[in-house]
N, C-alpha and C positions, 0 to 999 in steps of 0.2 A: 335356315331361312330367316331373313331379317324381319323384325316387326314391321307391320304395316304403318305407314305414316300418312296422315291426311290432314288437311287444313280444317280447323273448326270454323264454323260460321263466325265471321268477324263483324264486330260492331265498331272496332277501333282499328283503323288502318295502320296505326303506329305500333301495333303489338303483333309482331310476326310469330305467333305461337302455333306450334303444330301438335296435333293429336296423334299419339303412338299407341298402337294396339299390339301387345305381345302375344306369343303363341299360347300362353296360359290364360289369355283373356284379360290381362291387366291393362288398364288404360292409364297413360301418363301424358303430361303436357310439357313440351320442351321448346326452348328458344335459344338462339345464339346471339352473343353481344361482343362487339369489339371493345376489349377492356384496356387496351394500351398498345405499346409498341415494344418490340425487341430492340436491343442496342443497334442492330443493323438496319432498323427501319421497318422490318416486317411487322404486320399487325398481330396482336395477340387476340385470338378469337376463342371465347369460352362458351361451352354448352351448359345449360341449366335445365334440370328436369324436376317436375313437381307432380303430385298426385291428383290435384284438382285444377281446373281451369281458373278458378278464382284465385288460388294461391299463385299460380303461374303469372297471372296478370298483375297481382300485387307486387310480386318480386321483380317482374320486368320493369315496372315503374321505378321501384326503389333502386335497382341496380343501374339502370340507365341514368337516373338522376345523379347517383354517386359518381358514375364514370364522368358525366359532363362537368360535375363540380370538382373533380380530382380527389374525391374521398373514397373511391372504391378500393377495397382490399380483396384481392383475388385469393382463392383457396391455395394454401401452401402447407405442405406436410413437413416442413422443417421442424425438427425437435428442439426443445430448449437447449439440449447439449450442443447442437450444431450452431445455434444462435450465440450461445456463450463463447464458443470458439471463434466465431466470426467477429464478435465484439472485441475480444482480447487482441485479435490480429489487427483490428482497426486502431487500437490505442498505441500508436507508435511514438507518442509524445511523452510517455511516462518514464519515470526512473526505473532502473532495473529492479530495485528493491520493491517498488510499488507493484511492478508486474508480477513479481514472485508472490506478493501478498494476495493479489487478485487470483492468481492460479490456485493458491492454497484455498481461498474462499470458494472458488467455483468447484473445487474438488468435492465440496459437500452437495453440490448439485449433481455432478457426474456420478457420484457413488449412491445416489438416491433414485428411487423410481420416478421422481418428478422430472429428472433429466430426459427421460424417454418420451415425455408428453409432447405432442405437437404444440408448438408455441401458440397457435391460434385457438387451441382448446384449453389453454391455461386460464384458470380463474383464481380469484382472490382466495377462495377456500382451500385450493391446492397449496398455495403459498403459506397460508395460515397454518395448515397442518404440517407442512415442512418445517416451519420455524419451531412449532411446538415439539416436533420429533427431535430436532437438533438440541433443543434445550433439555429434553428429557433423557435422550440416549444417543446423541450424535457423536460422542467422543469415542476414544479407543476402548474396546471391550464393553461397549454399550453404556459407558459412563456419560453423565451430563456434560454438555459443552459449556464453557464459561460464557456469561452474558456478552462479554466483549467480542468473543469469537462469533457468536450467533449474530450479533449486530453487524459485524464486518461482512459476514456471508450475505445477510439480507441487503445491506447497503450496496454490495456489489451486484446482487441480482436485480435490484431496482435500476441500476445503471444499464444492465443488459436489457431489461424490459423497455426502458426509455429509448434505447438504441433500436429495438425491434419496431417500436411505434414510428420513429423517425424514418426507418427504412421501408415503411409501408407494409410490414409483415402482420401487424395487428391493428385493430381499430381503436382499442383503448388499452391503457396500461393496467394489468391486473395486480401489480404490486404497489400501486400508488397509495393505497390506504392501509397497507399492512403495517401494523405497529411492531416496532422492535422491542425486545425485552428491556426493562430498565437496567441501567448499569450504574452501580454505585461507584463513586469516586474512591479509588483505592489510595489509602494513605500509607506512607512508608513508616514502618514501625522501627523502634530503636534496635530490635533484634535483626533487622534487615541490613543495617549499615554499620560501619566501623566508627569508633571514636577517633578523635584527632590523634590520640596516642597510638592507636592501632595503625592509622594511616602512616604516621611517622615511622613505626616499626617496619611496615611494608617497604617504605621508601629506602630505609637503611639496608634491608636485605637485598632489595632490587639493585642497589648500587654495585653489586658484584656481577650483574648481568650486562652483557654487551649493549643492550638497548635500555639501559637505566633511564636515559633522558626521556624516552617515549613513555615509560611507565610513570614517570613524574607527571607528564601531561595528562595521563589517565587519572592520576590522583587529583589533579586540578579540575576534573570534571568533563574533559573532552570525551565525545562518543568514541566507541571502538572504530567505527567507520572513518571518523575524522582523523584519529592518530594514525591509522593504517593508510589513509589516503594523503597524508601531509607530505609535501615535497620541500626540498631545500629552497626552492624558488619562492615558497610561501612564507619563508622566514626572513626577517631582517635582524640579524644578531647584533648589528651595530646600534640600531635604534631600540632593539629589544621588543619586537612585535611578531605576532603570529597571525596569519590570515587563513581562515577556513574557506577554501575554494572548491573542494571536492571531497568525496568519500570513497573508500574501498569497501565494497559490500559483497557478501556471498549471495548468489542468486538461487542456486539449488545444487545440492550435492557438492561436487568439486568445482562447480562453475562459480566464477566471481567476476566482478566488473567495477570499473571506475565510474562513479555516478556523481550527479550534481548534489549539493547540500540538500538535506531533508526538507527544509523550508526556507523562505526568504530570510527569516531571522537567524537561521543557522549559518548563513554566509556572513561572517563577522571578522573583525580584526581585534585581537586582544593583546594587552601588554604582557610580555613574558616576565614571570617572577625571576629574581636574580639566580636562584638555585637551578631553575630550568634552563636559563640562558647559559650558565656555566657548563651544565651537563651536555647541552646541545652543541656547544663549541667543541667539547672533547669528542663527542660522537662524530661530528663533521670531520675533524682531523683524523680520527681513526678510519672512517670510511674512505677518505682521500688516500690514505696509505694502502688500504685494501685494493682500491682500483689500480693504484700504481703497481702493486705486487702482481696483479693478473694482467697488466698491460692494457687496461681499458681507460679511455679518457674520462675525466670527471664530467658529470652532467648535473647541472643545477636542478633539473627536473627529476632527479633520482629521488625515490621515496626515502623519507627519514627512517621509517620503519622498514628496513630492507635487510636482506641476508648479505653475507660476506661477498657474494658474487654480484650484488646489485639488484637482484630480483626482489620484488615486493614480498613482504611477509604476508601469508594468508591470514585473514581475520581469525579463523578457527585455531591456527597455530599460535597466534598472539594470545588467545584466550587460554590455551593449554599452558603457555609459559606463565601467565598470570596465576593460574591455579597452583602451579608447581611452586612458585615463589611464596604464595600465601601459605601453602602447606609447610614449606621449609621454615617459614617465620613463625609457625605454630599459631596462626591466626584463625579466627572463625571463618568458615567458608562462606563467601558471598560472591555474587556475580560481578562482572565488569559493569553491568547496568547499575547495580546497587553501589558500586564504588562511585559512580556518577551521582547517585542519590546521596551518598555520603557527603560529597562536595556541596550539594545544595543544602543539606541539613546543617552542616557545620557553619556555612556562611550565614544562614538565617539565624542560627543560634547565637552567633557572635555579633548580631545586630546589623548585618549588611542589608540595606533596603531590598525588598522583594523585586523591585524593578531592575536593580543592578544585578541581582542574582540571576534573574531571567535573561538579561542581556548577555551576561557572561556565558551562560549555558546554551544560548540560542533558543530560549523558550518563549512561549506566549503566556503572559501572566493573566490573560483574560480580564484585564481591567480597561477602563476608559483610556483614551489616548492621553488625556491630561494627566492621569495618574502614572501611566507608563512612561510618558515623556521621553526626553533624550538623556541618555546616560553618558556622562563625561568620562574621559580617561582616568581622572583621579579616582572616581568611584570604582572603576574596574581594577585599578591597582590595589585599592583597599580590599576588594573582594578576594583577590589572589592572596594577599597577605593574611587573610583570615584563616587560610588552611594551615599554615605552619608558623603563625605569629606566636608571641609569648603571652599575650594577655587573653583573657576570656577562659571559659570553662571548657571541659572536654566532652560533656554529654551532648550528643546530637539532638536537635529538636525535630519533632515530626514535620514532615514536608509532604505536600501533595505530590504524588508520582507524576513524572513528566515523561 
């Protein structure tokens, strides 16, 4: 038996509120409001129920005013996890590497109770608690997460909440005033990088490798994605220049992609040092012979860092070769990233201006435009010469991590 519904005595014709009497004797007050339209034009009609007539009248006025002003947010049970997934799908304009970073960051939402929270119930204190939990025990085995990782997770969640507000899922952004943990600027220590002598030793041992020329480019500070993404069409061996136009990145697991440069400053043209030019000419001739041997026409868009059959070398494979050469050379174990830091450190130590070092490596020196200025080719030639030149000391100077 349905509850009895009757119209309360009205003093306001604009408030169509009905009184409902349940079988248990409970009285409620209800009304319906058109809150919008479906994509096919059908109206969206929602029912609202309250315990008292006064509350029903107050909410009727508020809801109808918000509907008329376009500010009404209807009840939605979408969870934060579902909104995170929808936001990521909407970001079609981002680099593959950026998408991977976002997925990793949102993993800290999906693996936490906060992810199951209806997004309309999410409040700042929920996010504050989540950030604190990540900082304290959000890592593997309950270990603390690094401040940089917590910051990335929060920045990503802030974008999700902004998206939810734009989509009309929430009335206000609960993450707007959440403070990220402080992140100290990490400086590269001398123990993290090689000396110029060690770089020279690596280059000498790497000369035995088929891709010696590519490893030289890593010694000169190019990113792994940049050397793995370099094509022969990006090189002018007559003029001696190299243009960074794309990167070869790992997305997840065995998946990899060709992506745009990391930043606008990463897209740059550099003068090739003489030793790199010589090595690249030799590699080009060798690869042309390899294509001839397997009956494949030469392609200028072939990757410089490629296998004998012309397929691009995977970034993780390149890293493995780097480690093996380093071990064979009996050198201290460092990462390819720190080989790049070595290039920065050596150039700064040998007096190359910071603006030139930044331009060579595709960095932002975070200085004013007048200080950053325009770097001329002569300055970049000097920067390259600093790596294997004869003058200057061997000890690397500390450099801010980039």
